[in-house]
N, C-alpha and C positions, 0 to 999 in steps of 0.2 A: 678324509676317505668313509668308506662306507661298511658295514657288514656285509657278510657274505652275500645275502640274499636281498638287500636293500634296493637293489638297480631293478629289481623284477616288479611285475604287479602283484597285487596282493593275492589275486585268484592262483598265479602260478605258485608263489610261497606257501598257501594253504594246500593245493594239490602236491605240492612235493612232500609236505607232512602227511597227508592223506596216503600217499602212497607207501609209506612205512607199513608193512603188515600189522606188526604188532601193537603200534599206534592206534590203527584203524579199529582193531578189534577191542583196544582198552575204551575207544572211543563208542564203540556201541555198547560195552558194559557201562561206561557212565549213561548213556541215554537211558536203558533199563532201569539203572538204580535211580537216576533223575526224575524218570516217570513215575518210580514208586514213593519217592519223597513226596511229590506234589499230590500225588493221588492218595497217598496217606492222609495228607493235611484235610483234605475233603471228606475220605472215606470215614475217618475216626470222628470228625465233627459229627457226620450226619449219624454216626452210630451210637456218639452220646446222647444226641437229640431223641434217638429211638429208645435208648435203655431208659432215660428220665423222663418223668412226667412232669417235673417242676419247671415252671415257666424261668425261673432264675437260672437254675443250671443250664437251660438251653440257651440263654442269652449269654453264659460265661463259656459256653463248648468250644467255641473257635480258641479263645484266651488260653484255656486250661490245656488245648492239645499244643499249642503253641509253647506254653511255659514249660511242659513236661519235656518238650523235646529242645528247649532251650538250656534247660538247666544243666545237662550233660556235659555241655560244651563249656558251662562256666567252671564245674567242679573236676572234670576230667580230661580236658582236651591235652594238657602237656603229656598224660601219661600214652596218650597215643602216639605222640612222637617218639616217644622212646620205644614204644613197641615195633614204631617204624624202622626204627635206626639198629634195633636189637635183634628181630626175628626176621624170617623169610617173610618178604612183602604181601607176596602171593598165598602163602599159606594164612596171614592175618586178614585179608581181604576176602579168602575162601570162608573161614570162620566167621567171620562177622556177618557175610549174606547168608550163609545157613542159619545161624542165630536168628537175624532179622526175619528171614521166612519164616522160621519155626513161631517166633513171637507173634506174627500177624496171623498166623493160624490159631494159636492158643487163643488171642482175643476174639476170634470169631468162634471158636468150640466153647469157650467158658462163658463169654457171653454176658459178664458183669462190668460194671461201670469201674469199680476199684481195681480190677485186674486190667482193665484197657490203660488206665492212668498209668499203674506200674509198668506194664509191658511197654509203653510208649516211651518212658523215661529209659527203659532198658535198650530199646531200638536207636535211642538217641546216643546212649553210650557206646553201642557199636558203631555208630556213625563218626564217633570222635576217634576210633579206633582206624576205621575203612579209610578216610578221607586223607588223613596224613601218609598212608601207606601208598596210597595211588597217587597223589600229587608229588610225593617223594621219587617215585619210581618214573614218571613220565620222562625226565630229562634222560634217563639212561637208556630209553626205546629210541632215541632221537640220532641222527647221523651226525648232526653239530649243533655247537651251543645257540648258534644264531637261530635254529628252528625251535626254540624254547616259547618265544613270542607267538609264533604263529601257533605252535599248540597251546598254548594258552588262551587264545582266542576263540579257537575251534571248541575248548572245552568249557567256556565260558558262554558260547552260543549254545552249545548243547544244554548246559544245566538250565541256563535261565530264558533261552528262547525256545527252541525245539521242544525239549523237555515239558517245559511249563505247558506250552499249547498242548502237547500230547496227552499230559497228565489231567489239563481240566477237560480237556475233549473227551477223554476215554471215561471219565465219572460223568459226565453229561450223558453219553451213550449208556451206560449203566443203568442210570438213574430213571433215564427213558425207557427202560425195558417195559414197565407196565402199561406205557401208553401206546407202545409199538405192538404188543400182543393182546392190547384191550383187556388186560387183568385187573381184577379187584380182589381184596382181601384184607382182613382187620390188620395182619401183621406183614404185609407185602412190603412196606418200606423198611422194616426191620430186616427181611430176608436179601432186599437189594443193597443195604448197607452191608451187610455179612457177606455179599458175594462180590462186593468192591474191596474188602480187607482181604478175602482170600487170594482175589487174583491178584493185589499189592505183593502176597507171600510168593506166589508164584514168580513174580518177576525178579526177587531177590535170588530165589532157587536157581532161575535160569541165568541169572548174573555169576552164582557161584560155580555153576556147572562149565559155564564159558572160561572163567579164571582159572580154574583147576586145570582143563583140559586144551586150551587154545592159547593160553600166556605164560608159556613158561619162562618168558623172557622177564618177566616181572620179580623173580628170583635175582636176577643178576645185579651185581653189584660194582661200583665204578672201582672200588678197591682193587689192588693187584692180588692181594694175598691175604684173604680173611684169616682173622683169628682163631685161636682154638675157641670152643666153647670155654673152655675151664679157664683161659685165660683173658675172656671178654669182661669188663667191668660189670660191675652189680646193676641191678635195675634202678635203685635210688641214686646210685652214684652217677649213672647216667643221665638221669633227670637233672643233678645239680650240675653236672658238666654243661648240659644244655642251655641251663640258666646262666650260668658263668659264661660261656661262650657268647650269649646273646648280648650279656653286659660288657665283655672285654673287647668284642669285634666292634670297630667302628660304624662298618657296613649295616650288621645286622641290628646293632643300637639303634642307628639313625633311622633304619627301616622300621623297627618297632615302635619308635617314637613316632616317625610320621604316620603310623597306622592309626595311632592313638587319637591322635588330632585328627585325620579323617573321620574315624569312625564316630568321635563325641560328635563333629558337627553334623553328621549323618542322623545321628540319634536325635539332635536338637530338631533338626528338620523334620523328621518323621513323627515326633513327640506332640510339636506345634503347629502340624500342617492343617489340621481341622478350624482351630481358632485363629490362624493367619488368614484361612480363606474367607472368615466372616469377616476379619477387618478390612478386607478388600471389598465388603458389601456382597459377597458371594455367598452362594450356598454348596449344597451337595456337588453340584456340576462344576463349581471353582475347584474344589476340593480335588476332584476327579482330573481336572486339568493341570492341577500342580503335580500330580502323581505322573500323568503321561509326558509332561514336560522334563521330569527328573529322568526317566526311563529313556525317552528320546536322548536326552543328554549323555546318558550313561552310553547308550548303545554307540552314538557317534564317537565320543570318546575313545571307547575301546576301539573302534574302525581306524581313527586317526592316530592313535597311540603310534604304531610304527613311521609312519611319516615323521612325527617330530622324533622319534628316539633315532632315526637316521640323521638328524643333525644335531641333536642336543643328546649327550650321552645321557644312558639310563639313570646313573646314580644322581645326575642334576635334574633331570627332567622329574624324578620323582619328588624332590623336595620342592622344587618349583612349582608344580601343579597343585600340591597341598596348599602352598601360599596362595595362590591364584583362586583356588576353591575358597579358602577364608576370605579373600577379597570379594568375590563374587557373593557369597552369603552375606557379607556386610551391605553389599547394595539390594539383595535381597530385603533386609531388615528397613531399609529405607526408602523401597518401591512404592510409590503412591498409587500405582494403577495395575490393573490385573496384568495387561499385556507387558508393560515391566516386569511384572514379577515373574510372569513366565518365561521370557527372555533370560532373566537373570538365574530362575532356579535350573534352566536348561544349560546354563553357562557353568552352575555348581555341578550338575550331573555329569558334563562333559568332562571337567576337571578331575574330580572323583573317578570316572572310566580310566582314564589316563594314567592317572595315581596307581590304581588299582592293578591293572594290567601291566604296569610297568615293576609293582612291587613282586607281582608273580614271577614275571621274568627274572628279576633280579636274584630270587630265590632259587629259580630253576638253573640259572645259568652261572651264578656265583658264589653261591654258598655250597661247600664240599659235600659228596654224598653222604657221608657220615654223620652230619649233623643237620642234613636238610628235614628230617622225617620232624624233628624237634622244633625247628625253625616253622616249618609250614602249622605243626599243633599250636604254639606259641602264638602266632597269628591268629589262626582260629580261636583260639580261648580268649584273646584280646578282643577280637570283634565281637563277640558275644557279651563279654564281660562289660566292655565301654558302651556298646549299643543298648544293654540291659541298663546301665546305670545313667547314661543319658535320657533314654527314654523315661526312666522313672523320675529322675532330678528335674529335667525341664519342665513338667507339668507342676511339679511342686513349687519351683520359682515362679511360675506364670500365677498361679494361685496366689503366692505371697505376694509379688509387685501388683497385681492386677491393673485395671485400666487407671492411667493417670491425666490429669488435665494438667498441661504447662502453658506457659505463656511465650510467644514467640513475636518479639517486636512489639507488644501490647496486645498480641491476638492470642486468645485461648484455641488450644488445638488438644483434643483428646489423642493419646498414645495407649494403642493396645499393649499390653505385657508381653506379647508375643516378640513383638518387635527388640527390644533391651535384651530379651534372652538369646535370639539370634544373633545378634550382636556381638552377645559373650561370647558364644560360640564360634563366631568369625575369629574373634581375638583369640580364642584356644587356637584354631587350627593354624592362624599365621604364626603365632609364636611355636608351636610344636614343628610346623612345617621349616621354621626358620633352624631350629635346632638339628631338625634331619638333615637339612640341606648342608648346615657345617660340617656335620657329621660324615657327610657320604660324597661330599664333593672331591671328583678326581681330578680336576683341572682348575688348581686355584690360581694359577697364571691369569687365566683368562676372566675377564668381566662376565659376569652371568648376565645382565642386561643386554650387553652387546649380542652374546650368544642366543638370548631368547628372542630377540628382535630378528637376528638373522634367520632362526629356525622359522619363526612365523612368517619371514618375506620366502621362504623355501629355498634358503642357501646356506651355507656355512661359513663363519667368519675365520675359518682356520685354514680351510684346504681348497685351492682353485685348481690345481693339476690333476693329473691322471698317473696312476700307477699301474704299470703293467709286468707281470711277474713271467718269467721264462723258466717253466719246471721240466724236470725230464730225471732219467734214473742216473745218468752220470754226470759228472761235473764238468768232463771235456765237454760234450754236446752242448749243455747249457751255457757253459762260459763263451763257445765260439759263437753260438747263436746269438746271444745278449749283445754282444759286443757289435755284431753285425747288423742286428736290428736297429740300435741305437745308430749306427751311422748311416743307415738307409733311411731314418726319420729325421736325422739331422740334414740329410741331402735334401729331403722333402721342404724343409724350411722351417722345422719345429726345433723349439728348444728343448732341448733332450739331456737329461743327466744319468750317467751309466751309473747306477749304485753299487760299487764294490769297493773294498778298502784292502789292497794287497797286505797290509801290515797285519790286518786282524783277519786273516782268510783261514779256513779251518785247517788246514795241513800245519801253520803256525801253532794254532790252538792244540792240535793233535802233540805236539811237542811239549806245550806248556804241561798237557796232561800227563805227558809220560815222564817227565822231569818230576811232577808231583806224586808219581807213581799211583794215578788214578786212570785205570783203563776200563771201567764199567761202561754199560751204554747209558745207565742213568746219567753219569756224570759227563759223558758227552754230549747228551741232550741239553744240561744246563749250559753247557760252555755255548752251543750251538746257539742258543736262546739268547745267552748274553751277548753274542756277536750281533744278532738281529735287532735288539733293544739298543745296541751303541750306534748300528748304522742307521736305523729308523730315526731315532732322536738327533743324529747330528747331521746327516744327509737327505735322507728321506723327506722328512716333514718340514724342513725348512725349505725344500725345493719344491714341494707340492703348495706349501702357503704362498709361494712365488709365483704361481701359475705353470711352471714347469712340468713337462712330461717326463717321468722316471721309468726307466727299465731295469729291473734288478732280478739276477740269476738266484735261482734255487732261493725263494724268499721263505715260504714256509711250507708249502705243499711236499715238496721231495723231501726234507729233513722228516718230516712226520711220517712220510710214507717208509722212509728206510728205519727208524726207529721202530715203528709199528710192524714192520715186518721181521725185524730182529726178534719179536716176540717176548721180550722182557720188560715192556712197556705196554700199556693201557692206553688206547688212542684217546680216551677220555683225558685223561692226565696230561697226554701231550698238548692237547687242545686249550687245557687250562692254562698251560706252561705258555704256550704261544700267544694267548690273549693277552695276559700278564706283559709277555717282553715287547710285545707290537703296540699296545694299547689298544687292542682290536682292530688296528687297521687293517683293513683287506683290499686286495687289489680290485680295480674296476674291469681289469681283462687279465685272463691267465692264458699262456701259450703253452700248450702241453706238448712235449715232442714225444711222437708214438714211435718206437722202432722196437725191434725184438733185442733183446738182452744178449751182452756178447761178453764171455769173461774176459777179453783181452782190452776191453776198452777201458775199464776203471782202473786207477791207480789207488781207491780207498780199498786199505788193506783190512779196515774193519768188517767192511762188507764184501767179499772178494768171491763168493760161490755164485754160481749162475742161477740157481733155485732162489735164493735171495732176490735177486735182480728180478726174476719173474714174479714173484710176489710184490716186489714195488710197483714195477710197472700195471699190475693187475689194481694195487690200491690208488694208484694215480687215475687209470682209468675209470674206477669207482667215483671216485670224486668228482672227475668231469662229468660223468652220465646223471650224476646227484644235483648238479648244477650248469646244465647245458648253456643258461644264458651269459654265464661269467666265462667260460672257457671256449678257447678256440684250438683243437686238437690237430695237428700237423705232423702229416707222415714225414718220419725223419731216416726213413730207410733209404737214404740216396747220400750222394757226396754234399759236402758243407755248402758249396755255392747253389746248389737246387734247392736245397732244404730252406737257405736264407732267402732266396727268391719266394718260395711258397708262404713263408711266415710274413714276409711284406707285403704280399698281395693279399693275406688274410685280415693282417692288422691295419694297414694304413686307411681302407674305408671306414672303420670302426673308429679310428681316431679322429679322422678329417670330420664324420658327422657328429661329433660331440662339438664343433665350432667353440672352443675355449669353453668348456662345460664347468658346471659347479659341482665339483666332487663333494661329497657329503663325509662327515666323521660318524 
């Protein structure tokens, strides 16, 4: 089966995420801050050049600006995760934006080289607090966990696409002011660089205002009952807990290990690209083409990641793509010609793009909110540390190995030093990718190569059938209509399984709860999840694997709506429980019975008042409105025969159009 959004187009998925007002506003904030980040790179470099008269200083201007922004990530990134998990994330972001804006204004006003580098270092420290707070808050703004991937896609497009073009274009516009106005002057270039720096500060101030006044949702947490401040663990204790969590949790441990392998390979490629281009008998143009190929591959990988994730679980996809990135990097090391090198480098970029987006999605959808900030910060820190180490170590190895002449079948051959260094990076990526895969594999009973080849072919080896869920406010309605729909589809000549187990229905389980003296809503939610986990494992998945059509009543939406309406459980908690119980199995089609609540129709004593049933019906309607391509809403305010006829008329054309479809996991 597939996640809830997988059956619809990418444009629909992205629009459904952008339709969420808080996320859309945060996306705008991301744009402003990312434009500021790219603009600062050029503005500060230009200002350094104007503040120094030394040619040597000017030649190192860009490197020094990058270094002073990179150091905070190496030294302080984990602390940013603790801030994101301990304090109000919105306040952290506002304070950081105000500090960054003030620091850029101080650079323009003080006008000295030493303060420029100090302030730039402090700006980098603020960024290391801002990024974990923003990234860990994003999943809490979304309606469903399966929207995390689309949100990450939009974030990456904004940060590395739209904002990059806007930032560089804005700097070009500012730098061209003398030419536009036909101005001249000895210190005009200095004034232009100062203007660029001050505009950069205004961008961060604007971001602070938007976050403070238009995004109160960033302060929300997934936890149902926040701890009192005096009961919260200390700062350093939270830092230790975050590191222990990463070390003790196989999912996060595998994620961290895989990221190390991916960043190490990326650092090797970046640091050796210039000499590698020369080994291909090319010059600056070849060097540029290699970078174009990498970024084209990255873009294609990020765009194609959701398609692969529908056919291969996220946990498997992450490790597999890192291994494939290592394999393709090995092919880059042996590439004899420019066009072969460009193709293989693009494949490395594509694998890296899939792995990067998949890793972010795993953090956003599977890491609990209380630990998410520290996990994001740990990955950010590793990114900078490993990239820095690989970028420094690879050139050192190249200088030690140098060019070597070897004999192949009696023929002398010159081997450039970049080739064995790249091959070493490939081996590291493959080894760490395999370790990450073993740590994170959530389907050890399936052969990974079979799953991978099936994913490449566009089908799943696991599921060939179709799952139809019948949801509604009351068990009486859904039970009757699910049975009638299954009978009608059988009459149409289809192989149909009605997924229901009388021995494990919720009435029997309530008796179990009563005997165990567990009457709370939380306990009932756990048992309801256990029922569905058992039915999915023993009935639904085997039937889907055999190509059957499965009709199941009250699969996940109705129970989630009831427990959410009860008010004692957070919706995000329930979604996490449902994902775990069902293995993220979602229906291909959900039939929602829409009818006014009636206090006489339900025998569920736990949720008996009419007001509760109105809340349930409203929540179910909101779920359908959020994903209209997956829902069929049927007016159920009629006699059962009429309702059954309406359901069959709506469902049968959709089932027939699939023509023995390949459902995806």
